[in-house]
ZADO-1210 file (C-alpha; in nm, 4 decimals, padded with zeros to 6 digits):
<atoms>
<atom x="00.0179" y="00.0260" z="-00.0335" code="UNK" pos="1"/>
<atom x="00.1776" y="00.3641" z="-00.0787" code="UNK" pos="2"/>
<atom x="00.1210" y="00.6507" z="00.0618" code="UNK" pos="3"/>
<atom x="00.0254" y="00.9679" z="-00.0568" code="UNK" pos="4"/>
<atom x="00.1040" y="01.1647" z="00.1987" code="UNK" pos="5"/>
<atom x="00.4320" y="01.0460" z="00.2714" code="UNK" pos="6"/>
<atom x="00.5744" y="01.3241" z="00.3347" code="UNK" pos="7"/>
<atom x="00.3663" y="01.4639" z="00.5513" code="UNK" pos="8"/>
<atom x="00.3329" y="01.0877" z="00.7747" code="UNK" pos="9"/>
<atom x="00.7503" y="01.1675" z="00.7586" code="UNK" pos="10"/>
<atom x="00.7617" y="01.5032" z="00.8839" code="UNK" pos="11"/>
<atom x="00.4700" y="01.4580" z="01.1764" code="UNK" pos="12"/>
<atom x="00.6962" y="01.1660" z="01.3206" code="UNK" pos="13"/>
<atom x="00.9974" y="01.3002" z="01.3377" code="UNK" pos="14"/>
<atom x="00.9333" y="01.6783" z="01.4757" code="UNK" pos="15"/>
<atom x="00.8046" y="01.4585" z="01.8105" code="UNK" pos="16"/>
<atom x="01.1569" y="01.3137" z="01.8556" code="UNK" pos="17"/>
<atom x="01.3809" y="01.5441" z="02.0920" code="UNK" pos="18"/>
<atom x="01.6920" y="01.6652" z="01.9986" code="UNK" pos="19"/>
<atom x="01.4285" y="01.7987" z="01.6122" code="UNK" pos="20"/>
<atom x="01.3175" y="02.0825" z="01.4987" code="UNK" pos="21"/>
<atom x="01.1533" y="02.1384" z="01.2001" code="UNK" pos="22"/>
<atom x="01.2268" y="02.3866" z="01.0050" code="UNK" pos="23"/>
<atom x="00.9791" y="02.4093" z="00.7357" code="UNK" pos="24"/>
<atom x="00.6528" y="02.3301" z="00.6601" code="UNK" pos="25"/>
<atom x="00.5933" y="02.0671" z="00.4157" code="UNK" pos="26"/>
<atom x="00.6485" y="02.1711" z="00.0569" code="UNK" pos="27"/>
<atom x="00.5590" y="01.8433" z="-00.1854" code="UNK" pos="28"/>
<atom x="00.7447" y="01.6731" z="-00.0500" code="UNK" pos="29"/>
<atom x="01.0571" y="01.7649" z="00.0919" code="UNK" pos="30"/>
<atom x="01.0901" y="01.9635" z="00.4984" code="UNK" pos="31"/>
<atom x="01.4215" y="02.0575" z="00.6979" code="UNK" pos="32"/>
<atom x="01.4894" y="01.9603" z="01.0664" code="UNK" pos="33"/>
<atom x="01.7638" y="02.0979" z="01.2188" code="UNK" pos="34"/>
<atom x="01.9186" y="01.7923" z="01.5082" code="UNK" pos="35"/>
<atom x="02.0957" y="01.8233" z="01.7900" code="UNK" pos="36"/>
<atom x="02.3991" y="01.6788" z="01.6342" code="UNK" pos="37"/>
<atom x="02.5973" y="01.7519" z="01.3307" code="UNK" pos="38"/>
<atom x="02.3839" y="01.6495" z="00.9980" code="UNK" pos="39"/>
<atom x="02.6932" y="01.4741" z="00.8567" code="UNK" pos="40"/>
<atom x="02.7606" y="01.2530" z="01.1438" code="UNK" pos="41"/>
<atom x="02.3610" y="01.1656" z="01.1361" code="UNK" pos="42"/>
<atom x="02.3507" y="01.1075" z="00.7851" code="UNK" pos="43"/>
<atom x="02.6122" y="00.8276" z="00.8795" code="UNK" pos="44"/>
<atom x="02.4487" y="00.6505" z="01.0864" code="UNK" pos="45"/>
<atom x="02.1239" y="00.6407" z="00.9475" code="UNK" pos="46"/>
<atom x="02.3124" y="00.4913" z="00.6373" code="UNK" pos="47"/>
<atom x="02.4663" y="00.2421" z="00.8886" code="UNK" pos="48"/>
<atom x="02.0415" y="00.1149" z="00.9954" code="UNK" pos="49"/>
<atom x="01.9706" y="00.1100" z="00.6091" code="UNK" pos="50"/>
<atom x="01.8028" y="00.4207" z="00.6187" code="UNK" pos="51"/>
<atom x="01.8409" y="00.6780" z="00.3043" code="UNK" pos="52"/>
<atom x="01.8374" y="01.0250" z="00.5496" code="UNK" pos="53"/>
<atom x="01.8740" y="01.3223" z="00.3409" code="UNK" pos="54"/>
<atom x="02.0902" y="01.6036" z="00.2917" code="UNK" pos="55"/>
<atom x="02.2825" y="01.7868" z="00.4706" code="UNK" pos="56"/>
<atom x="02.2052" y="02.1483" z="00.4013" code="UNK" pos="57"/>
<atom x="02.4819" y="02.2940" z="00.4172" code="UNK" pos="58"/>
<atom x="02.6085" y="02.0662" z="00.1280" code="UNK" pos="59"/>
<atom x="02.3776" y="02.2952" z="-00.0535" code="UNK" pos="60"/>
<atom x="02.4687" y="02.6482" z="00.1168" code="UNK" pos="61"/>
<atom x="02.8345" y="02.6325" z="00.2900" code="UNK" pos="62"/>
<atom x="02.8033" y="02.8988" z="00.4470" code="UNK" pos="63"/>
<atom x="02.5635" y="02.9193" z="00.5570" code="UNK" pos="64"/>
<atom x="02.5747" y="02.8126" z="00.9270" code="UNK" pos="65"/>
<atom x="02.3399" y="02.4939" z="00.8440" code="UNK" pos="66"/>
<atom x="02.5533" y="02.2752" z="00.9613" code="UNK" pos="67"/>
<atom x="02.2749" y="02.0997" z="01.2374" code="UNK" pos="68"/>
<atom x="02.0530" y="02.0806" z="00.9541" code="UNK" pos="69"/>
<atom x="01.8981" y="01.8074" z="00.7001" code="UNK" pos="70"/>
<atom x="01.6190" y="01.8059" z="00.3682" code="UNK" pos="71"/>
<atom x="01.4612" y="01.5294" z="00.3898" code="UNK" pos="72"/>
<atom x="01.1929" y="01.4100" z="00.1582" code="UNK" pos="73"/>
<atom x="00.9773" y="01.1188" z="00.1058" code="UNK" pos="74"/>
<atom x="00.7123" y="01.0334" z="-00.1367" code="UNK" pos="75"/>
<atom x="00.4237" y="00.8219" z="-00.2449" code="UNK" pos="76"/>
<atom x="00.6773" y="00.5442" z="-00.3080" code="UNK" pos="77"/>
<atom x="00.7796" y="00.5539" z="00.0906" code="UNK" pos="78"/>
<atom x="00.5634" y="00.3721" z="00.3259" code="UNK" pos="79"/>
<atom x="00.4757" y="00.3024" z="00.6561" code="UNK" pos="80"/>
<atom x="00.7136" y="00.0575" z="00.7494" code="UNK" pos="81"/>
<atom x="00.9699" y="00.3160" z="00.5849" code="UNK" pos="82"/>
<atom x="00.8448" y="00.6499" z="00.7705" code="UNK" pos="83"/>
<atom x="00.8990" y="00.3980" z="01.1107" code="UNK" pos="84"/>
<atom x="01.2104" y="00.2842" z="01.0366" code="UNK" pos="85"/>
<atom x="01.3657" y="00.7108" z="01.0064" code="UNK" pos="86"/>
<atom x="01.1766" y="00.7860" z="01.2857" code="UNK" pos="87"/>
<atom x="01.3333" y="00.4509" z="01.4811" code="UNK" pos="88"/>
<atom x="01.6677" y="00.4545" z="01.3699" code="UNK" pos="89"/>
<atom x="01.6484" y="00.8998" z="01.4679" code="UNK" pos="90"/>
<atom x="01.5838" y="00.8697" z="01.8216" code="UNK" pos="91"/>
<atom x="01.8012" y="00.6438" z="01.9260" code="UNK" pos="92"/>
<atom x="02.1123" y="00.9036" z="01.7299" code="UNK" pos="93"/>
<atom x="02.0118" y="01.2461" z="01.8409" code="UNK" pos="94"/>
</atoms>
């Protein structure tokens, strides 16, 4: 079963985690959030758990002071299980 509101569901699941702050409204299938740790470290830890976590905002805007911000996306192909895996892994990391 495909989740047609995946970005909203993922954003909702992540913003309740201590150490995570949603920064942008859900725009189509993307949103940005700040973590309590450097984004590069968080994304590396997510990758070790088999979760593709997004893109470091500092990669796109190197001098903007966004070292703790991740830009994330979820599409209609993102399942509820994918969202749970991301949220559970992020809870362990931050």
